[in-house]
C-alpha positions as CSV (number, residue, x, y, z in Angstrom):
1,X,-79.6,-43.0,-79.5
2,X,-76.8,-45.2,-78.7
3,X,-74.2,-45.1,-75.9
4,X,-71.7,-43.8,-78.6
5,X,-74.1,-41.1,-79.3
6,X,-73.7,-39.9,-75.9
7,X,-70.1,-38.4,-74.8
8,X,-70.9,-37.9,-71.2
9,X,-71.4,-41.8,-71.2
10,X,-68.3,-42.3,-72.7
11,X,-66.6,-40.1,-70.5
12,X,-68.4,-41.5,-67.1
13,X,-68.0,-45.4,-68.2
14,X,-64.2,-45.0,-69.5
15,X,-63.3,-43.2,-66.1
16,X,-64.8,-45.8,-64.0
17,X,-63.3,-48.6,-65.8
18,X,-59.7,-47.3,-65.9
19,X,-59.9,-46.3,-62.1
20,X,-61.0,-50.0,-61.6
21,X,-58.1,-51.2,-63.6
22,X,-55.7,-48.9,-61.8
23,X,-56.6,-50.1,-58.4
24,X,-57.0,-54.1,-59.6
25,X,-53.1,-53.4,-60.9
26,X,-52.2,-51.9,-57.5
27,X,-54.3,-54.9,-55.6
28,X,-52.1,-57.3,-57.8
29,X,-48.8,-55.4,-57.0
30,X,-49.2,-55.9,-53.3
31,X,-49.9,-59.5,-53.4
32,X,-47.3,-60.5,-55.8
33,X,-43.8,-61.3,-55.7
34,X,-41.8,-57.6,-55.9
35,X,-40.2,-57.2,-59.2
36,X,-36.5,-57.7,-59.4
37,X,-34.3,-55.1,-61.1
38,X,-33.8,-56.7,-64.3
39,X,-37.6,-57.4,-64.5
40,X,-38.3,-53.9,-63.4
41,X,-36.6,-52.8,-66.3
42,X,-38.1,-54.7,-68.8
43,X,-41.5,-54.1,-67.1
44,X,-41.0,-50.2,-67.6
45,X,-40.2,-50.8,-71.2
46,X,-43.4,-52.6,-71.9
47,X,-45.5,-49.8,-69.9
48,X,-44.0,-47.2,-71.9
49,X,-44.5,-49.0,-75.1
50,X,-48.1,-49.4,-74.2
51,X,-48.7,-45.9,-73.5
52,X,-46.8,-44.8,-76.5
53,X,-49.2,-47.0,-78.5
54,X,-52.4,-45.9,-76.7
55,X,-51.3,-42.1,-77.7
56,X,-51.1,-43.1,-81.2
57,X,-54.4,-44.8,-81.4
58,X,-56.0,-42.1,-79.7
59,X,-54.2,-39.5,-81.9
60,X,-55.3,-41.5,-85.1
61,X,-59.0,-41.9,-83.8
62,X,-59.3,-38.0,-83.1
63,X,-58.2,-37.3,-86.5
64,X,-60.8,-39.8,-87.8
65,X,-63.4,-37.7,-85.9
66,X,-62.1,-34.4,-86.9
67,X,-62.2,-35.6,-90.5
68,X,-65.7,-36.5,-90.4
69,X,-67.1,-33.3,-88.7
70,X,-65.2,-31.6,-91.2
71,X,-67.1,-33.5,-94.0
72,X,-70.3,-32.8,-92.5
73,X,-69.6,-29.0,-92.4
74,X,-68.6,-29.1,-96.1
75,X,-71.7,-31.2,-97.1
76,X,-74.2,-28.6,-95.0
77,X,-72.4,-25.8,-97.2
78,X,-72.6,-27.9,-100.4
79,X,-76.5,-28.2,-99.5
80,X,-77.0,-24.6,-99.1
81,X,-75.2,-23.8,-102.4
82,X,-77.4,-26.5,-104.3
83,X,-80.7,-25.0,-102.9
84,X,-79.7,-21.7,-103.3
85,X,-78.5,-22.3,-107.1
86,X,-81.9,-24.3,-107.7
87,X,-84.0,-21.3,-106.4
88,X,-82.6,-19.2,-108.9
89,X,-82.9,-21.5,-111.8
90,X,-86.6,-22.1,-110.9
91,X,-87.0,-18.7,-113.1
92,X,-85.9,-21.1,-116.4
93,X,-89.4,-22.6,-115.8
94,X,-92.6,-21.7,-116.8
95,X,-94.1,-19.2,-114.1
96,X,-96.7,-21.7,-112.8
97,X,-94.1,-24.2,-112.3
98,X,-91.2,-21.7,-111.1
99,X,-93.6,-20.5,-108.3
100,X,-94.4,-24.2,-107.3
101,X,-90.8,-25.2,-107.2
102,X,-89.8,-22.2,-105.1
103,X,-92.5,-23.0,-102.4
104,X,-91.3,-26.4,-102.4
105,X,-87.6,-25.4,-101.8
106,X,-88.6,-23.1,-99.2
107,X,-90.4,-25.6,-97.4
108,X,-87.4,-28.2,-98.2
109,X,-85.0,-25.9,-96.9
110,X,-87.0,-25.4,-93.4
111,X,-86.9,-29.3,-93.2
112,X,-83.2,-29.4,-93.9
113,X,-82.5,-26.8,-91.1
114,X,-84.7,-28.9,-88.7
115,X,-82.3,-32.1,-89.5
116,X,-79.8,-30.4,-88.2
117,X,-81.2,-28.7,-85.2
118,X,-83.2,-31.3,-83.9
119,X,-81.7,-34.0,-81.3
120,X,-84.6,-36.2,-81.0
121,X,-84.4,-39.2,-82.9
122,X,-88.4,-39.5,-82.8
123,X,-88.6,-36.3,-84.6
124,X,-85.7,-37.1,-86.9
125,X,-87.8,-40.0,-88.3
126,X,-90.8,-37.6,-89.2
127,X,-88.3,-34.8,-90.5
128,X,-86.7,-37.4,-93.0
129,X,-90.1,-39.0,-94.0
130,X,-91.3,-35.5,-94.8
131,X,-88.2,-34.7,-96.5
132,X,-88.5,-37.6,-98.5
133,X,-92.1,-36.4,-99.6
134,X,-90.8,-33.1,-100.5
135,X,-87.9,-34.6,-102.7
136,X,-90.6,-36.5,-104.6
137,X,-92.7,-33.0,-105.2
138,X,-89.7,-31.2,-106.2
139,X,-88.7,-33.8,-108.9
140,X,-92.2,-34.2,-110.1
141,X,-92.5,-30.7,-110.5
142,X,-89.1,-29.9,-112.6
143,X,-89.5,-33.1,-114.5
144,X,-92.8,-32.0,-115.6
145,X,-91.9,-28.9,-116.7
146,X,-88.9,-30.4,-118.7
147,X,-91.4,-33.1,-120.2
148,X,-93.8,-30.3,-121.7
149,X,-90.7,-28.0,-122.8
150,X,-87.6,-30.2,-123.2
151,X,-85.3,-27.3,-124.0
152,X,-81.5,-26.8,-122.7
153,X,-82.9,-23.9,-120.5
154,X,-85.4,-26.4,-118.7
155,X,-82.4,-29.1,-118.4
156,X,-80.5,-26.6,-116.3
157,X,-83.4,-26.5,-113.9
158,X,-83.6,-30.4,-113.9
159,X,-79.7,-30.5,-113.4
160,X,-79.9,-28.2,-110.4
161,X,-82.7,-30.3,-108.8
162,X,-80.8,-33.5,-109.2
163,X,-77.8,-31.9,-107.2
164,X,-80.3,-30.9,-104.6
165,X,-81.3,-34.4,-104.0
166,X,-77.8,-35.6,-104.4
167,X,-76.3,-33.4,-101.6
168,X,-79.2,-34.4,-99.1
169,X,-78.0,-37.9,-100.0
170,X,-74.0,-37.5,-99.3
171,X,-75.1,-35.4,-96.1
172,X,-77.0,-38.1,-94.7
173,X,-74.1,-40.7,-95.7
174,X,-71.5,-38.3,-93.7
175,X,-73.8,-38.4,-90.8
176,X,-73.7,-42.4,-90.7
177,X,-69.9,-42.4,-91.1
178,X,-68.9,-42.6,-87.6
179,X,-65.9,-44.1,-86.0
180,X,-66.3,-47.9,-85.7
181,X,-67.5,-49.6,-82.7
182,X,-64.6,-51.9,-83.0
183,X,-62.1,-48.8,-82.9
184,X,-64.0,-47.6,-79.6
185,X,-63.4,-51.2,-78.1
186,X,-60.0,-51.4,-79.1
187,X,-59.1,-48.1,-77.3
188,X,-61.2,-49.0,-74.2
189,X,-59.1,-52.2,-73.7
190,X,-55.9,-50.5,-74.4
191,X,-56.8,-47.9,-71.6
192,X,-57.8,-50.7,-69.4
193,X,-54.3,-52.4,-70.0
194,X,-52.5,-49.5,-69.5
195,X,-54.0,-48.5,-66.4
196,X,-53.4,-52.1,-65.2
197,X,-49.8,-51.7,-65.8
198,X,-49.7,-48.3,-64.1
199,X,-51.1,-49.8,-61.0
200,X,-48.8,-52.8,-60.9
201,X,-45.9,-50.8,-61.6
202,X,-46.5,-48.3,-58.9
203,X,-43.9,-47.9,-56.5
204,X,-45.1,-45.8,-54.1
205,X,-47.1,-46.5,-51.0
206,X,-49.7,-43.8,-51.9
207,X,-52.0,-44.7,-54.8
208,X,-52.9,-41.0,-55.6
209,X,-50.7,-41.4,-59.0
210,X,-53.6,-43.8,-60.2
211,X,-56.0,-40.9,-60.0
212,X,-54.1,-38.9,-62.8
213,X,-54.3,-41.0,-66.1
214,X,-58.0,-42.2,-66.0
215,X,-59.4,-38.9,-66.1
216,X,-56.8,-37.5,-68.8
217,X,-57.8,-40.5,-71.0
218,X,-61.3,-40.3,-70.3
219,X,-61.3,-36.4,-71.4
220,X,-59.7,-37.5,-74.6
221,X,-62.4,-39.8,-75.4
222,X,-65.1,-37.4,-74.5
223,X,-63.6,-34.7,-76.8
224,X,-63.3,-37.8,-79.8
225,X,-67.1,-39.0,-78.9
226,X,-68.5,-35.4,-78.7
227,X,-66.8,-34.5,-82.1
228,X,-67.8,-37.6,-83.8
229,X,-71.8,-37.6,-82.6
230,X,-73.6,-35.6,-84.9
231,X,-76.4,-34.9,-82.4
232,X,-75.1,-36.1,-78.7
233,X,-73.0,-34.0,-76.8
234,X,-71.9,-30.2,-77.1
235,X,-70.1,-29.7,-80.4
236,X,-72.3,-29.7,-83.5
237,X,-72.4,-28.6,-87.1
238,X,-74.7,-25.8,-87.1
239,X,-76.6,-25.1,-90.5
240,X,-75.0,-21.5,-90.8
241,X,-75.2,-21.6,-94.4
242,X,-78.8,-23.2,-94.8
243,X,-80.0,-20.5,-92.2
244,X,-78.5,-17.6,-93.9
245,X,-80.0,-18.8,-97.2
246,X,-83.6,-19.2,-95.5
247,X,-83.1,-15.8,-94.2
248,X,-82.3,-14.3,-97.8
249,X,-85.1,-15.9,-99.4
250,X,-87.6,-14.6,-97.0
251,X,-86.0,-11.4,-97.1
252,X,-87.1,-11.1,-100.7
């Protein structure tokens, strides 16, 4: 798991870096020539502009994280619908093939739930390998039945299985679709620069004001990282639709 998958690391690293930047700016102010009145006005303009730009970038990045989170939720729902539909369409296959497909689909459904619920990357690799094998077995089962009975009815079962396999691929792509590291680097540099400006432009002898901005920005970074990370942090996409489908299948 990379550092970007750990929102707590993002919070701690950004908080420390911003505090150091703020106090570095305060230290530079104490040793530099005091700003003249006209220079102070220009400096305040630059500082406000930098903070405004940082706020816009954070808002845009938060929007990116939320859209990716919603995409992962939508694909979980689509997976559940595809598996549930194919489970019903298994009735269109010959009896032996239908029973085999249902058993494989039930096992496949359990693995898809594990994919969402497991946080250990080592276990995920194993789950993905087992899922790929189940996909091959499922496709083999329906394609064999379609070959023996190439009718429009069996074609519906084949089409439904194709949707099941495609939905897993869409889900995996959505989980890989993360905020780029370059965007994180840009936000980090902008936050450090803004804290340098805050520290350098502080007029009071007390530096308590330097403790305000870093925690606020770090909390924002934590929330963005948490929403953007599928497995790290505390906000996750729960497979509620898949679990409900599994319970429904086992109840019958």
